[in-house]
C-alpha positions as CSV (number, residue, x, y, z in Angstrom):
1,M,43.1,-3.8,-6.9
2,P,43.4,-2.5,-3.7
3,S,40.2,-0.3,-3.1
4,Q,41.2,2.8,-1.0
5,N,38.8,3.9,2.0
6,S,37.8,7.5,3.2
7,V,36.4,8.7,6.4
8,S,33.6,10.7,6.1
9,S,33.9,14.8,7.2
10,Q,32.2,13.9,10.9
11,N,34.6,11.2,11.7
12,S,37.8,12.4,10.3
13,A,39.9,14.2,12.9
14,P,40.9,17.9,13.3
15,A,42.3,20.2,10.7
16,L,45.5,18.2,9.1
17,T,48.8,20.4,9.3
18,P,49.8,21.3,5.6
19,V,52.7,19.5,4.1
20,D,55.6,21.7,3.5
21,Q,55.3,23.1,0.2
22,A,58.9,22.7,-0.5
23,S,58.8,18.9,-0.1
24,V,56.3,18.4,-2.8
25,A,57.6,20.4,-5.4
26,L,58.5,18.6,-8.7
27,T,62.0,17.1,-8.8
28,P,63.9,15.4,-11.4
29,A,63.2,11.6,-12.4
30,A,64.6,8.9,-10.1
31,T,67.1,6.9,-10.8
32,A,67.3,4.5,-13.6
33,G,65.9,0.6,-13.4
34,A,63.6,1.8,-10.0
35,R,60.0,1.1,-10.6
36,R,58.1,4.2,-11.4
37,I,53.9,4.4,-11.2
38,V,52.1,6.9,-11.8
39,A,48.5,7.1,-10.0
40,V,45.6,9.4,-11.7
41,V,43.1,10.3,-9.1
42,L,39.8,11.6,-10.9
43,S,37.9,12.8,-7.9
44,E,35.2,14.4,-9.6
45,L,34.4,12.0,-12.3
46,P,30.9,11.2,-10.9
47,C,30.3,14.7,-11.4
48,E,31.3,15.5,-14.4
49,L,29.3,12.6,-15.9
50,A,26.3,13.6,-14.3
51,V,27.1,16.8,-15.8
52,A,27.5,16.1,-19.3
53,E,23.8,13.8,-19.1
54,L,22.5,17.1,-18.2
55,Q,20.3,19.0,-21.1
56,P,22.3,22.4,-22.2
57,P,22.9,25.0,-21.0
58,F,23.6,24.3,-17.1
59,D,25.4,26.4,-14.8
60,K,28.6,24.0,-13.8
61,S,29.3,26.7,-11.6
62,L,26.5,25.5,-8.5
63,P,27.4,23.3,-6.0
64,I,26.8,19.5,-7.3
65,A,26.7,16.1,-5.2
66,V,26.2,12.7,-6.9
67,I,25.0,9.2,-5.8
68,V,26.4,6.4,-7.2
69,G,23.7,3.4,-8.7
70,A,20.6,5.1,-6.7
71,K,17.2,4.6,-8.5
72,P,15.0,7.9,-9.2
73,E,12.5,6.8,-6.5
74,E,15.3,6.5,-4.0
75,R,16.7,9.7,-4.6
76,E,13.3,11.2,-4.2
77,L,12.1,9.5,-1.0
78,A,14.9,8.9,0.9
79,Q,17.4,11.3,2.1
80,S,19.2,8.8,4.1
81,L,21.6,7.8,0.9
82,P,25.2,8.8,1.3
83,I,26.7,11.1,-1.4
84,S,29.2,9.5,-3.8
85,A,31.0,12.6,-5.0
86,V,31.3,16.1,-4.8
87,N,32.5,19.1,-6.6
88,S,34.6,22.1,-5.5
89,K,32.2,24.0,-5.1
90,A,30.2,22.0,-2.9
91,R,33.6,21.3,-1.2
92,S,34.2,24.7,-0.6
93,F,31.2,25.1,1.2
94,G,31.7,22.0,3.7
95,V,29.4,18.9,1.7
96,R,31.7,16.3,1.6
97,P,31.6,12.1,0.2
98,G,29.7,9.9,2.6
99,Q,27.5,12.5,4.4
100,T,23.9,11.7,3.8
101,I,21.4,14.1,1.4
102,A,19.7,15.6,4.4
103,E,23.2,16.4,6.0
104,A,25.0,17.8,2.9
105,C,21.2,20.3,2.2
106,A,21.9,21.6,5.6
107,W,25.1,22.9,4.7
108,V,24.0,24.4,1.8
109,A,20.7,24.6,0.7
110,H,21.1,25.0,-3.5
111,L,22.5,21.5,-3.6
112,K,22.0,19.9,-6.7
113,V,21.9,15.9,-6.0
114,L,22.1,14.2,-9.3
115,S,22.5,10.4,-9.7
116,I,24.7,8.1,-12.2
117,A,24.5,4.6,-12.5
118,E,27.4,2.4,-11.8
119,S,28.0,1.1,-15.3
120,R,28.2,4.6,-16.6
121,L,30.9,5.2,-13.9
122,D,32.8,2.0,-14.7
123,Y,32.8,2.8,-18.6
124,A,34.5,6.1,-18.0
125,L,37.1,4.7,-16.1
126,E,37.7,2.3,-18.8
127,R,37.2,5.0,-21.4
128,V,40.3,7.0,-19.6
129,A,42.4,3.9,-19.6
130,E,42.1,3.4,-22.5
131,C,43.3,7.1,-23.6
132,L,46.3,7.1,-21.5
133,L,47.7,3.7,-23.5
134,Q,49.7,6.2,-25.1
135,F,51.9,7.3,-22.1
136,S,52.7,3.6,-21.0
137,P,51.5,0.1,-22.3
138,I,50.4,-0.6,-19.1
139,V,47.1,1.0,-17.5
140,A,45.3,-0.2,-14.7
141,I,42.0,0.7,-13.8
142,G,41.1,0.7,-9.7
143,A,37.6,1.5,-8.7
144,P,36.1,3.8,-8.3
145,D,38.1,6.4,-9.4
146,T,42.0,5.3,-9.7
147,L,43.6,4.9,-12.9
148,W,47.7,3.7,-12.7
149,L,50.2,3.7,-15.5
150,D,53.8,1.6,-15.4
151,V,56.0,4.1,-16.6
152,T,59.3,2.1,-15.3
153,G,62.1,3.0,-18.0
154,T,59.6,5.0,-20.3
155,T,59.4,8.7,-19.1
156,A,62.6,9.2,-21.3
157,L,60.2,9.4,-24.3
158,F,58.7,12.7,-23.1
159,G,61.6,14.4,-21.8
160,D,61.3,14.1,-17.8
161,E,58.5,12.8,-15.0
162,E,58.0,16.3,-15.0
163,E,57.0,17.0,-18.8
164,L,54.9,13.2,-18.2
165,V,53.0,14.5,-15.8
166,K,52.0,17.6,-17.8
167,R,51.1,15.8,-20.7
168,I,48.9,13.2,-18.8
169,R,46.9,16.6,-17.3
170,S,46.5,18.2,-20.6
171,C,44.8,14.9,-22.1
172,L,42.8,14.3,-19.3
173,A,42.0,18.4,-19.2
174,E,40.6,18.3,-23.1
175,L,38.7,15.3,-22.1
176,G,36.4,17.4,-19.6
177,H,38.1,15.5,-16.0
178,F,39.7,17.3,-13.0
179,S,42.7,14.9,-11.8
180,R,45.4,14.7,-9.4
181,I,48.3,13.0,-10.5
182,A,51.4,11.8,-8.5
183,I,54.2,9.4,-9.2
184,S,56.0,7.1,-6.7
185,R,57.5,3.7,-6.4
186,G,54.1,1.6,-5.9
187,P,50.4,2.4,-6.7
188,I,49.5,2.1,-3.2
189,L,52.0,4.7,-2.6
190,A,51.3,7.2,-5.5
191,R,47.3,7.0,-5.1
192,A,48.1,8.0,-1.0
193,F,50.3,11.1,-2.4
194,A,47.8,12.0,-5.4
195,R,45.1,11.8,-2.8
196,W,46.2,13.5,0.1
197,G,49.6,15.5,-0.9
198,S,49.4,19.2,-0.9
199,L,50.1,20.7,-4.5
200,S,50.9,24.1,-4.5
201,R,49.7,26.5,-7.2
202,G,50.9,26.1,-11.2
203,Q,51.8,22.4,-9.8
204,A,51.2,19.7,-12.2
205,G,51.6,16.9,-9.9
206,I,53.5,15.3,-6.9
207,I,56.7,13.6,-8.0
208,V,58.4,11.8,-5.3
209,P,61.7,10.6,-5.5
210,E,62.9,7.6,-4.8
211,S,65.2,8.6,-2.1
212,E,62.5,10.3,-0.5
213,T,59.8,7.9,-0.2
214,L,60.0,6.8,3.3
215,K,60.2,10.8,4.2
216,R,57.2,12.0,2.2
217,V,54.9,8.9,3.7
218,Q,55.6,10.0,7.5
219,Q,54.1,13.1,6.3
220,L,50.9,12.3,4.7
221,P,47.7,11.9,6.8
222,I,46.2,8.7,8.8
223,Q,43.1,8.5,6.1
224,A,46.1,7.8,3.4
225,L,46.4,4.6,5.0
226,P,45.2,1.5,3.2
227,V,42.5,0.2,5.8
228,S,38.7,-0.4,6.9
229,A,36.9,2.8,8.1
230,D,36.5,1.5,11.4
231,V,40.0,1.3,12.0
232,M,40.2,4.6,10.7
233,Q,38.2,6.1,13.4
234,W,39.8,3.8,16.0
235,L,43.1,5.3,15.0
236,A,41.7,8.8,15.0
237,Q,40.2,8.6,18.4
238,L,43.6,7.7,19.7
239,G,45.2,11.0,18.3
240,L,47.3,9.4,15.5
241,L,47.0,12.1,12.6
242,Q,49.5,11.5,10.6
243,L,51.4,8.4,9.5
244,A,54.8,9.4,11.5
245,D,52.6,9.4,14.4
246,L,51.8,5.5,13.7
247,A,55.3,4.7,12.7
248,R,56.4,5.1,16.2
249,I,54.4,2.5,17.5
250,D,55.9,-1.2,17.4
251,P,55.0,-2.7,14.3
252,A,53.9,-6.1,15.8
253,K,51.7,-4.3,18.1
254,A,50.2,-2.6,15.9
255,A,49.7,-5.3,13.5
256,S,47.2,-6.8,16.2
257,R,44.6,-4.0,15.5
258,L,45.0,-3.0,12.1
259,G,43.5,-6.7,11.2
260,E,43.0,-8.0,7.3
261,S,45.0,-4.5,6.1
262,A,48.1,-5.1,8.4
263,S,50.2,-6.5,5.9
264,P,50.0,-3.7,3.1
265,A,49.7,-0.6,5.6
266,L,52.9,-1.6,7.5
267,D,55.0,-2.2,4.6
268,M,53.2,1.5,3.4
269,L,54.9,2.9,6.9
270,Q,57.9,1.7,5.6
271,G,57.9,3.3,2.4
272,R,57.5,-0.5,0.8
273,D,54.6,-1.1,-2.5
274,L,54.9,-4.3,-3.9
275,Q,51.8,-4.2,-5.5
276,P,51.5,-5.6,-9.2
277,L,49.1,-4.2,-11.7
278,T,46.8,-5.9,-14.0
279,A,47.0,-4.3,-17.5
280,Y,43.5,-3.2,-19.3
281,V,42.6,-4.5,-22.5
282,P,40.3,-2.4,-24.2
283,A,37.1,-3.3,-26.4
284,A,37.8,-3.8,-30.2
285,L,35.9,-0.8,-31.5
286,P,34.9,1.7,-28.9
287,H,31.9,3.8,-29.1
288,E,30.4,6.5,-26.7
289,Q,27.0,7.9,-25.8
290,I,25.2,10.6,-23.5
291,Q,21.5,9.8,-22.3
292,W,19.4,12.3,-21.0
293,D,16.6,12.2,-18.1
294,E,14.3,14.6,-20.3
295,P,13.5,14.0,-23.8
296,C,15.6,16.9,-25.8
297,S,14.1,18.6,-29.3
298,G,16.3,20.4,-31.8
299,N,19.7,19.7,-33.2
300,E,21.5,21.9,-30.5
301,P,21.4,19.4,-28.0
302,I,22.6,16.9,-30.3
303,L,25.7,18.9,-31.9
304,F,26.7,19.7,-28.3
305,A,26.6,15.8,-27.4
306,L,28.4,14.7,-30.2
307,K,31.4,17.3,-29.9
308,L,32.1,15.9,-26.3
309,I,31.7,12.2,-27.5
310,T,33.9,13.2,-31.0
311,T,36.4,14.2,-28.2
312,R,36.5,10.9,-26.6
313,I,36.7,8.9,-29.2
314,A,39.3,11.0,-31.1
315,A,41.1,10.5,-27.5
316,R,41.1,6.6,-27.6
317,L,41.9,6.2,-31.0
318,E,44.7,8.6,-31.0
319,A,45.9,6.6,-27.8
320,R,45.9,3.6,-29.9
321,G,47.3,4.6,-33.0
322,L,43.8,3.9,-35.0
323,A,42.0,5.7,-37.2
324,A,37.9,4.9,-38.3
325,S,37.2,3.8,-41.5
326,G,33.1,4.1,-40.5
327,L,30.9,5.2,-37.9
328,T,27.3,4.5,-36.9
329,L,25.0,7.2,-35.4
330,N,22.4,6.3,-33.3
331,I,19.6,8.1,-32.3
332,R,17.1,6.9,-30.1
333,Y,13.2,8.5,-29.7
334,D,11.5,8.7,-26.8
335,A,9.6,5.5,-26.5
336,V,5.8,7.0,-25.5
337,V,6.1,9.6,-28.4
338,A,7.6,7.2,-31.2
339,R,5.0,4.7,-30.7
340,F,2.5,7.8,-30.9
341,N,3.9,9.0,-34.2
342,E,3.6,5.2,-35.5
343,T,7.5,5.6,-36.0
344,E,11.1,3.3,-35.1
345,P,12.3,3.7,-32.1
346,C,15.6,4.4,-33.2
347,L,17.0,6.1,-35.8
348,T,20.2,5.5,-37.6
349,L,23.1,6.7,-39.7
350,D,25.8,4.9,-41.2
351,Y,28.9,6.3,-42.2
352,T,31.6,4.9,-44.7
353,L,34.7,6.9,-45.2
354,V,37.0,7.2,-47.7
355,E,39.7,7.8,-45.9
356,P,40.1,6.8,-42.3
357,L,40.3,9.6,-39.5
358,F,41.0,10.0,-36.5
359,R,41.2,13.7,-35.4
360,A,38.3,14.7,-33.0
361,D,37.0,18.1,-35.1
362,E,37.2,15.8,-38.6
363,L,34.6,13.1,-36.8
364,W,32.5,16.3,-35.8
365,R,32.5,17.5,-39.3
366,I,31.5,13.9,-41.1
367,L,28.5,13.2,-38.6
368,T,27.1,16.6,-38.5
369,A,26.9,16.7,-42.4
370,R,23.5,15.4,-42.9
371,L,22.0,16.2,-39.5
372,G,21.2,19.9,-41.1
373,K,19.1,18.3,-43.3
374,L,17.9,15.6,-41.2
375,R,14.2,15.9,-39.8
376,L,13.7,14.5,-36.3
377,M,10.6,12.4,-36.0
378,A,10.2,12.7,-32.4
379,P,11.7,13.8,-29.3
380,Y,15.1,12.0,-28.3
381,V,16.7,10.5,-25.5
382,E,19.7,9.1,-26.3
383,V,22.8,9.6,-28.7
384,R,25.2,7.0,-29.3
385,V,28.6,6.5,-31.8
386,A,30.1,3.5,-32.4
387,V,33.0,3.1,-35.0
388,S,32.2,0.4,-37.2
389,G,35.7,-0.1,-38.9
390,L,39.5,0.8,-37.7
391,A,42.6,1.0,-39.9
392,L,46.1,2.0,-38.9
393,A,46.4,6.0,-38.4
394,T,48.4,7.7,-41.1
395,T,49.5,11.3,-41.2
396,R,51.1,12.7,-44.5
397,Q,54.0,14.9,-44.3
398,L,53.8,18.0,-45.8
399,E,56.0,19.2,-48.7
400,L,57.8,22.4,-48.5
401,I,56.3,24.4,-51.4
402,N,54.5,27.7,-51.3
403,A,51.1,27.4,-50.0
404,A,49.7,29.3,-53.3
405,S,51.3,26.6,-56.0
406,K,48.7,24.0,-54.7
407,L,45.5,24.1,-53.2
408,N,45.6,24.4,-49.0
409,A,48.6,22.7,-49.4
410,D,47.5,20.3,-47.3
411,P,46.1,17.0,-48.8
412,E,45.2,15.8,-45.2
413,R,42.1,18.4,-45.8
414,L,41.0,16.3,-48.9
415,S,40.1,13.1,-47.3
416,V,38.5,15.6,-44.9
417,L,36.2,17.1,-47.8
418,I,35.9,13.8,-49.4
419,N,34.2,12.1,-46.6
420,E,32.1,15.2,-46.2
421,L,30.6,15.2,-49.2
422,A,30.1,11.6,-49.0
423,A,28.5,12.0,-46.0
424,D,26.0,14.6,-47.1
425,I,24.8,13.5,-50.5
426,G,25.8,9.7,-50.3
427,N,28.8,7.8,-51.7
428,D,26.9,6.2,-54.8
429,R,26.5,10.4,-55.7
430,L,30.3,10.5,-55.3
431,G,33.5,9.3,-57.2
432,T,35.9,9.8,-60.2
433,L,34.9,10.3,-64.1
434,T,36.5,7.3,-66.2
435,T,35.9,7.1,-69.8
436,G,34.0,3.8,-70.8
437,N,34.5,2.0,-74.6
438,S,31.5,1.7,-76.2
439,H,29.5,3.3,-79.4
440,L,26.5,4.0,-76.6
441,P,26.4,7.7,-75.0
442,E,25.7,6.8,-71.4
443,K,28.5,4.1,-71.5
444,H,31.2,6.8,-72.5
445,S,31.7,7.6,-69.2
446,S,30.7,6.6,-65.7
447,L,31.1,7.3,-62.1
448,R,33.2,5.1,-60.2
449,P,32.9,5.2,-56.3
450,I,36.2,6.0,-54.4
451,T,37.1,4.0,-52.5
452,K,40.6,5.3,-51.1
453,L,41.8,8.5,-52.4
454,G,44.9,7.6,-53.7
455,T,43.5,5.0,-56.7
456,A,42.7,8.1,-58.9
457,A,46.2,9.2,-58.7
458,S,47.5,5.9,-59.0
459,E,46.0,4.8,-61.9
460,K,46.6,8.5,-63.5
461,S,50.7,7.3,-63.2
462,R,50.0,4.3,-64.2
463,V,48.5,5.5,-67.8
464,R,50.7,8.3,-68.1
465,S,53.3,5.1,-67.8
466,R,52.6,3.3,-71.0
467,R,55.1,4.5,-74.0
468,K,52.4,3.8,-76.5
469,P,48.5,2.2,-76.7
470,A,47.4,-0.9,-76.9
471,P,46.7,-2.1,-80.9
472,G,43.4,-1.2,-82.2
473,A,43.2,1.2,-79.2
474,M,43.7,4.5,-81.3
475,E,41.2,2.9,-84.0
476,Q,38.6,1.8,-81.2
477,L,38.6,5.0,-79.7
478,N,38.1,7.0,-83.1
479,L,35.1,5.1,-84.0
480,Q,33.3,5.5,-81.0
481,R,33.7,9.6,-81.5
482,S,33.0,9.3,-85.0
483,A,29.5,7.8,-84.3
484,F,28.5,11.6,-83.1
485,S,29.5,15.3,-83.8
486,K,32.6,16.7,-82.9
487,H,30.7,18.4,-80.1
488,P,29.5,15.2,-77.8
489,P,26.4,15.7,-75.6
490,N,27.9,16.5,-72.0
491,R,24.3,16.5,-70.0
492,L,23.0,12.5,-70.2
493,F,20.3,12.0,-68.0
494,N,20.5,9.1,-65.6
495,N,17.0,7.5,-67.0
496,P,16.3,8.9,-71.1
497,R,12.7,10.8,-70.9
498,L,9.9,9.5,-72.8
499,L,9.1,12.0,-75.4
500,R,5.1,11.8,-76.1
501,G,4.3,13.0,-79.7
502,P,5.5,12.9,-83.4
503,I,9.3,13.9,-83.8
504,K,9.3,16.1,-86.9
505,K,9.9,20.0,-87.4
506,G,6.8,21.8,-86.0
507,A,5.3,19.2,-84.1
508,L,4.5,19.8,-80.4
509,I,5.7,17.3,-77.8
510,S,5.7,16.9,-74.0
511,V,8.9,16.9,-72.1
512,G,7.7,15.9,-68.1
513,T,5.0,18.6,-67.7
514,S,6.2,20.8,-70.4
515,L,5.5,21.0,-73.7
516,Y,7.8,22.3,-76.3
517,S,7.9,23.0,-80.3
518,V,10.3,21.0,-82.5
519,E,12.3,23.8,-84.0
520,S,15.0,21.4,-86.3
521,M,16.1,18.2,-86.7
522,E,19.6,16.8,-87.9
523,F,20.4,13.1,-88.3
524,E,23.7,12.3,-86.1
525,C,23.7,8.2,-86.3
526,R,22.0,5.0,-86.4
527,L,23.4,2.4,-83.9
528,E,22.7,-1.3,-85.3
529,R,22.3,-4.2,-83.1
530,I,25.6,-3.2,-81.2
531,E,27.0,-5.0,-78.3
532,W,24.9,-8.6,-78.9
533,W,27.1,-10.0,-76.8
534,S,26.1,-8.5,-74.1
535,G,22.4,-9.4,-74.7
536,S,21.0,-5.9,-75.3
537,N,20.9,-5.9,-79.0
538,L,19.9,-2.3,-79.2
539,S,19.0,-0.6,-82.4
540,R,18.6,3.1,-82.7
541,D,18.4,6.3,-84.6
542,Y,20.1,9.2,-83.3
543,W,18.7,13.1,-83.9
544,R,19.9,16.2,-82.9
545,V,16.7,18.6,-82.2
546,G,16.3,21.7,-81.6
547,L,13.0,22.5,-79.1
548,S,12.1,26.0,-77.8
549,N,8.9,27.5,-76.0
550,K,8.0,30.5,-73.8
551,S,11.1,29.3,-71.3
552,G,14.1,29.1,-73.6
553,Y,15.1,26.8,-76.3
554,L,17.1,23.0,-76.0
555,N,19.5,21.9,-78.2
556,A,18.9,17.9,-77.2
557,L,19.8,14.5,-78.3
558,V,17.2,12.0,-79.3
559,Y,16.9,8.7,-80.2
560,F,14.3,6.6,-81.7
561,N,14.4,2.6,-80.3
562,R,13.6,0.7,-83.3
563,D,12.2,-2.1,-82.3
564,T,9.5,-0.7,-79.5
565,E,9.2,2.7,-82.0
566,E,9.0,4.6,-78.6
567,C,11.3,8.0,-78.6
568,F,13.4,9.3,-76.1
569,L,15.4,12.5,-74.7
570,Q,18.6,11.4,-74.1
571,A,20.7,14.4,-73.4
572,L,21.3,18.3,-73.4
573,Y,24.3,20.0,-75.6
574,D,25.6,23.2,-73.9
């Protein structure tokens, strides 16, 4: 992709004449068949990324300057590093990209100078490009701050070009990015209009009709020309302040001084732009992370970071029509403190989602479900969330019913609630209760894990669809019920508790750490060598026993293992 060069403020020409406001007003879409390219310039992207990595709270209204790719020791020792980007507050004080740190601090003493790795800037552009795939199948990246979208023939899907620009800007604002947007016939022209065109208050972007391209190009300042900084400085020294001034010179004479950039520059002066776009292909599984220069403590920085991370991941998933079926949360501890506390350098939490989710607030609720009970072993310096599985994003159509006739009247809320409970208590403790075909009380019912929310409903409808039970099914069910009283126990222990002491009326027995007196005993049934085909070959005597102490009375089901001659507390009656 061609790169856009700009001149620092000390080498630029005097104040430029503003473009007529009427000439940049939003206009109807160009005629069908013409090439239409959207350019999105994220001029403050480095500042936004650098501020996001600071510990909250941070006053974003301060003047901020960012240097890209500088090492920490270089920031402290060298004041001659050039500034890569500034925010609007610093720009209002006269600070411009290209100035050194010393020059910028001379303009504003309380300037906040930050740094960001170049890899973080590249990844941020890729992330935004993936989010913009919802507006065009072809999105290209132009480092360091430009994205292009080919919307030829697709603007009718959004109404018109004006509505498309508004939606793109709204999407970027949700991600926390300031943007300048323009639409023209080619990528170089669109970027020039986005970067150097004038916007009045209330305008979302600059739309250049096909018939006015040449006129609008000649109104741009000379800085919009895609040439090197040396050529730009030479043109400014000649007094060429606008492209219209350069267009009056003979093209053959101008080409000899424009050097290697003569061809695209002359094409731009004539309103031509045939530059192709290379489509960006996103990674299969997206991930987002936030790092801090200083270690953080407590849950507030994590919650603040996860809010931004889930917003970014949701935008990327929604743009591709996908949803997350699994998430992985990594919290990287400060290495020195983790080594001193003899703990692992990174805490990893895996979330298996019962139903795929893609909305930001839903993902945030799932990720934060376990953080309230989580005990962090050391201060942390990084939070990372990765999507471990993908599925197609599906939405359910609401029924035209009264909200009072059905719980919440929104089936999508159930999927969020189930996922939140699974993240809080674990997938192994959440499921649907199913009946079993066995004489043993512990096998009368079982918890079946939920693999998909529609499973229980489909099985219920399948059972209802049977016109009559299978042969012998009712006899087997009645036999199972007759083995115990008419009111079977309803509070079974996962692991039966061993009872110590003789089981007879008036005896004292120990249940855990408590002592109980046996008030009553009633024989229930005997199960003799049942389920021999499974290898268990059990032999038990079941008794209904009344236990009491100062705390209260228990109505319990106790069985005597005739093989080991041990007694166990199996269940309790309500």
